[in-house]
C-alpha positions as CSV (number, residue, x, y, z in Angstrom):
1,M,27.4,206.4,23.3
2,V,29.0,203.8,21.1
3,R,27.1,203.1,17.9
4,K,26.9,199.6,16.6
5,A,28.4,199.1,13.1
6,A,25.8,198.6,10.4
7,K,25.3,195.0,9.5
8,V,26.8,194.2,6.1
9,S,24.1,192.9,3.7
10,I,24.1,190.8,0.6
11,R,23.3,193.9,-1.4
12,D,26.5,195.6,0.0
13,V,28.5,192.6,-1.3
14,A,26.8,192.7,-4.7
15,E,27.6,196.4,-5.1
16,A,31.2,196.0,-4.1
17,A,31.6,193.1,-6.5
18,E,29.6,194.8,-9.2
19,V,27.3,191.8,-9.6
20,S,23.7,191.0,-8.9
21,V,22.3,189.9,-5.5
22,A,21.4,186.5,-7.2
23,T,25.1,186.0,-8.2
24,V,26.3,186.6,-4.6
25,S,23.7,184.1,-3.5
26,N,24.9,181.5,-6.0
27,V,28.5,182.0,-4.7
28,V,27.5,181.7,-1.1
29,R,25.5,178.5,-1.9
30,N,28.5,177.2,-3.8
31,R,26.4,176.7,-7.0
32,K,28.4,175.9,-10.1
33,N,26.7,178.4,-12.5
34,V,29.2,181.2,-11.7
35,S,32.4,181.7,-13.6
36,D,35.7,181.5,-11.8
37,T,36.5,185.2,-12.4
38,V,33.2,186.4,-11.0
39,R,33.4,183.9,-8.1
40,R,36.8,185.3,-7.1
41,R,35.5,188.8,-7.3
42,V,32.5,188.0,-5.0
43,E,34.7,186.1,-2.6
44,A,37.1,189.1,-2.4
45,A,34.2,191.4,-1.6
46,I,32.8,189.0,1.1
47,E,36.2,188.9,2.7
48,S,36.9,192.7,2.6
49,L,33.4,193.5,4.0
50,N,33.5,190.6,6.6
51,Y,30.1,189.5,5.3
52,L,28.5,186.6,7.2
53,P,25.6,185.0,5.3
54,D,22.4,184.3,7.3
55,R,22.3,180.6,6.9
56,A,19.0,180.2,8.8
57,A,17.3,182.7,6.6
58,M,18.6,181.1,3.5
59,Q,17.3,177.7,4.6
60,L,13.9,179.1,5.4
61,R,13.6,180.6,1.9
62,E,14.7,177.4,0.3
63,G,12.6,175.2,2.5
64,R,15.5,172.8,3.2
65,T,18.7,172.9,5.2
66,R,22.3,172.6,4.1
67,I,23.3,171.2,7.4
68,I,24.6,167.6,8.1
69,G,24.7,166.4,11.6
70,V,27.6,164.1,12.7
71,L,27.5,162.1,15.9
72,V,30.7,160.3,17.1
73,P,31.4,158.3,20.3
74,S,34.4,160.5,21.3
75,L,36.6,163.4,20.2
76,D,39.5,161.9,22.2
77,N,40.0,159.1,19.6
78,P,42.0,160.3,16.5
79,F,40.1,157.8,14.4
80,F,36.9,159.7,14.9
81,T,38.4,163.1,14.4
82,A,40.0,161.9,11.2
83,I,36.6,160.8,10.0
84,I,35.2,164.2,10.9
85,A,38.0,166.0,9.0
86,C,37.2,163.9,5.9
87,L,33.4,164.7,6.2
88,E,34.2,168.4,6.5
89,D,36.2,168.3,3.3
90,C,33.2,166.7,1.6
91,A,30.8,169.2,3.0
92,I,32.8,172.2,1.8
93,R,33.0,170.7,-1.6
94,D,29.3,170.1,-1.8
95,G,28.1,173.3,-0.2
96,Y,27.0,171.9,3.2
97,D,27.9,172.8,6.8
98,I,28.4,170.1,9.4
99,I,27.5,170.2,13.1
100,V,29.4,167.7,15.2
101,A,28.4,166.2,18.6
102,S,30.4,163.8,20.8
103,A,28.9,161.3,23.2
104,G,32.0,160.7,25.3
105,E,31.4,156.9,25.0
106,D,28.3,157.4,27.1
107,T,25.1,155.9,25.8
108,A,22.8,158.2,27.7
109,L,24.7,161.2,26.6
110,A,24.6,159.9,23.0
111,S,20.8,160.0,23.1
112,S,20.7,163.7,24.2
113,R,23.3,164.7,21.7
114,L,21.3,163.0,18.9
115,K,18.2,164.9,19.9
116,A,20.1,168.2,20.0
117,L,21.4,167.5,16.4
118,L,17.9,166.7,15.2
119,A,16.7,170.0,16.6
120,W,18.7,171.7,13.9
121,R,16.5,169.9,11.3
122,P,19.5,168.6,9.3
123,A,19.3,167.5,5.8
124,G,21.0,164.2,6.8
125,M,23.0,162.6,9.5
126,I,26.2,160.5,9.7
127,V,26.4,158.4,12.9
128,L,29.2,156.5,14.5
129,P,27.2,154.8,17.3
130,N,28.4,154.2,20.8
131,D,27.5,150.6,20.7
132,D,26.0,147.8,18.5
133,R,22.5,148.3,19.8
134,F,22.1,151.9,18.5
135,K,18.8,152.0,20.3
136,D,18.3,155.7,19.3
137,S,18.0,154.9,15.6
138,F,14.2,155.1,16.0
139,L,14.6,158.9,16.6
140,L,16.1,159.3,13.1
141,D,13.5,157.0,11.5
142,A,10.7,159.0,13.2
143,A,12.2,162.3,12.1
144,G,12.4,161.1,8.5
145,V,16.1,162.2,8.3
146,P,18.3,160.3,5.9
147,Y,21.3,158.8,7.7
148,V,24.3,156.6,7.2
149,V,26.1,154.5,9.9
150,I,29.9,154.2,9.9
151,D,32.3,151.8,11.7
152,R,30.2,150.5,14.6
153,L,27.4,148.7,12.9
154,P,24.2,147.5,14.6
155,P,23.0,144.0,13.5
156,A,19.8,145.4,12.0
157,C,19.8,148.9,10.6
158,R,17.3,150.8,8.4
159,A,20.1,152.8,6.7
160,D,23.2,152.4,4.5
161,T,26.3,151.3,6.4
162,V,30.0,151.7,5.8
163,A,32.8,149.8,7.6
164,A,36.2,148.3,7.2
165,E,36.8,144.6,6.3
166,N,37.7,143.9,9.9
167,E,38.0,140.1,9.9
168,Y,40.2,139.9,6.8
169,A,42.5,142.7,8.1
170,A,43.0,141.1,11.5
171,A,43.6,137.7,9.9
172,E,46.3,139.2,7.7
173,A,48.0,140.5,10.9
174,A,47.9,137.0,12.4
175,S,49.3,135.5,9.2
176,C,52.2,138.0,9.3
177,L,53.1,136.8,12.8
178,A,52.7,133.2,12.0
179,G,54.9,133.6,9.0
180,L,57.6,134.9,11.3
181,G,57.3,131.8,13.5
182,H,55.0,133.0,16.3
183,R,52.5,130.5,17.7
184,H,51.4,132.1,20.9
185,I,49.5,135.4,20.2
186,A,47.7,137.7,22.5
187,I,44.8,140.0,21.4
188,V,44.3,143.2,23.4
189,A,40.9,144.6,22.8
190,T,38.7,147.5,24.1
191,T,35.5,145.5,24.5
192,L,33.9,142.6,22.8
193,S,30.5,144.4,23.1
194,L,31.4,146.2,19.8
195,A,30.8,144.3,16.6
196,N,34.0,145.7,14.9
197,I,36.1,144.4,17.7
198,R,34.4,141.0,17.7
199,E,35.1,140.8,13.9
200,R,38.7,141.5,14.4
201,C,39.0,138.9,17.1
202,A,37.1,136.4,14.9
203,G,39.5,137.0,12.0
204,I,42.5,136.2,14.2
205,R,40.9,133.2,15.9
206,T,39.7,131.7,12.6
207,F,43.2,132.0,11.1
208,C,44.8,130.4,14.1
209,A,42.3,127.5,14.1
210,R,42.8,126.9,10.4
211,E,46.6,126.9,10.8
212,G,46.6,124.7,13.8
213,L,47.9,127.4,16.1
214,P,46.9,127.7,19.8
215,E,43.8,129.7,20.6
216,P,44.8,133.3,21.0
217,Q,44.4,134.8,24.5
218,V,42.1,137.8,24.5
219,L,42.2,140.7,27.0
220,E,39.3,143.2,27.3
221,V,40.8,146.3,28.8
222,G,38.3,149.2,28.1
223,H,38.7,152.4,26.0
224,H,41.1,154.5,28.1
225,V,44.3,152.5,28.7
226,E,47.0,154.7,27.1
227,D,49.0,154.8,30.4
228,D,49.2,151.1,31.3
229,I,47.4,147.7,31.0
230,P,47.8,145.8,34.2
231,S,46.2,142.6,32.8
232,L,48.7,142.6,30.0
233,R,51.5,143.1,32.4
234,A,50.3,140.0,34.4
235,L,50.0,137.9,31.2
236,L,53.5,138.7,30.1
237,V,55.0,137.1,33.3
238,G,52.6,134.1,33.3
239,E,53.2,130.5,32.1
240,N,51.3,131.3,28.9
241,A,53.2,134.5,28.0
242,P,52.7,135.4,24.3
243,T,55.6,136.2,22.0
244,A,53.4,138.5,19.9
245,I,50.6,141.0,20.5
246,I,47.9,142.4,18.2
247,A,46.4,145.6,19.6
248,L,42.9,146.2,18.1
249,T,42.7,150.0,18.4
250,N,45.1,153.0,18.3
251,S,44.7,153.7,22.0
252,I,45.3,150.1,22.9
253,T,48.4,150.1,20.7
254,L,49.8,153.0,22.8
255,G,48.9,151.4,26.0
256,A,50.4,148.0,25.0
257,L,53.6,149.8,24.0
258,R,53.9,151.7,27.2
259,C,53.2,148.5,29.2
260,L,55.9,146.6,27.4
261,H,58.5,149.3,27.9
262,Q,57.6,149.8,31.6
263,S,57.9,146.0,32.1
264,G,61.3,145.9,30.6
265,Y,60.4,144.1,27.4
266,V,62.1,145.1,24.2
267,V,60.0,145.3,20.9
268,P,60.5,143.2,18.8
269,D,63.4,141.3,20.5
270,D,61.2,140.0,23.4
271,V,57.7,140.6,22.0
272,S,56.4,141.5,18.6
273,L,53.7,144.1,18.3
274,I,51.1,144.9,15.7
275,G,49.0,148.0,16.2
276,Y,45.9,149.5,14.6
277,D,45.1,152.6,12.5
278,D,48.7,153.6,11.6
279,Y,49.0,157.1,12.8
280,A,52.1,159.3,12.4
281,W,53.4,158.5,15.9
282,M,53.5,154.8,15.1
283,R,55.8,155.5,12.2
284,A,58.0,157.8,14.3
285,M,58.6,155.2,17.1
286,L,61.9,153.2,17.3
287,P,61.3,150.7,16.1
288,P,58.4,151.9,13.9
289,I,55.2,150.0,14.6
290,T,53.7,147.4,12.2
291,A,50.1,148.4,11.9
292,I,46.8,147.7,10.3
293,R,45.9,150.8,8.3
294,Q,42.2,151.6,8.1
295,P,41.2,153.6,5.0
296,V,39.8,156.5,7.0
297,E,39.4,158.9,4.1
298,E,37.5,156.2,2.1
299,L,35.3,155.4,5.0
300,G,34.3,159.1,5.3
301,A,34.0,159.6,1.5
302,Q,31.9,156.5,1.0
303,G,29.6,157.4,3.9
304,W,29.2,161.0,2.6
305,A,28.5,159.7,-0.9
306,R,25.8,157.3,0.3
307,L,24.2,160.1,2.3
308,M,24.1,162.5,-0.7
309,Q,22.4,159.8,-2.7
310,R,19.7,159.4,0.0
311,I,19.2,163.1,0.4
312,A,18.7,163.3,-3.4
313,G,15.9,160.8,-3.1
314,E,17.4,157.4,-3.8
315,S,15.1,154.7,-2.4
316,T,16.9,151.5,-3.3
317,A,17.6,148.8,-0.8
318,Y,20.0,149.8,2.0
319,L,23.7,149.1,1.1
320,Q,26.4,147.6,3.2
321,V,29.7,149.0,2.0
322,R,33.0,147.4,3.2
323,V,36.4,148.9,2.4
324,S,39.7,147.1,2.6
325,C,42.5,147.7,5.1
326,T,46.2,147.3,4.5
327,L,49.0,146.0,6.7
328,A,52.1,148.2,6.9
329,V,54.9,145.9,8.1
330,R,57.7,147.6,10.0
331,G,60.3,147.0,12.7
332,S,58.0,146.1,15.6
333,T,57.6,142.5,14.3
334,A,60.3,139.9,14.0
335,P,60.8,136.2,14.5
336,P,60.6,135.1,18.2
337,R,63.9,135.0,20.0
338,I,65.7,131.7,19.9
339,G,65.2,129.9,23.2
340,K,62.0,131.8,23.9
341,R,58.7,129.9,23.5
342,S,57.3,130.7,20.0
């Protein structure tokens, strides 16, 4: 008969490190009242004994949790996973654990995922909603759980919000193209049902109207178009073919690029392209892609900071935090070809 190995206790760690149980507890909880020398000794004992703290028991004794729930629309989109990575760094620094749930861009699934996260009795929540309505916010309000909303902002929200300066960033992209001589610009968007996408479109449209440029053509193509965009393919061969394209998400950028290549268009000789989010693959392309860079780390850090303030008891009016984007100009944008309609 195989005997189970005895479970390592906090007392075992304390004896191995030659410290008190209270000191081990302080290290596990990441409290600051432990010297670096003692902390390293305790951490070495934890690792050598393979000690796993009983988080549930710790939270019961303290009467509060050290868990933060994070709900995102999708784990397929690198923008959302980058936000999660930033939040995880913040959690480690402040002695919290995070539990992540994804809604798969499905509103019904988002509701069940949110309920599952709330069942953990988290100290707080960070939510990137599936849509502008965020109809499940009442669940958070009813549970009394502090929360912060990032990126996709509902029109009315009983929480702090953090988002990018979408209109200004998109207008800067349009200004870049106009400065190169482009007049006919196409916007390729996921869906105008999202406020952040509407803001980006509004920034481009407002700039074009102010500068006397034709109204930009807008294509709504959905979330999953990395392989091809038939409506863009059709637009490129029409009478009103654009000389420049602004793609409003990272996945749309990839889809637009593939569509242009498969249709025989050369970037930027035939069509200039500006993308969104500026991931490594955009810089590795030939030519490298001009892109609007969202400050992902700042979005996550600002959201985390606001949540920590609310968990600490701050009761001031809800804040709306906006962070600035930057435009990285590279080889995918150039003046329109001579003889081609600008």
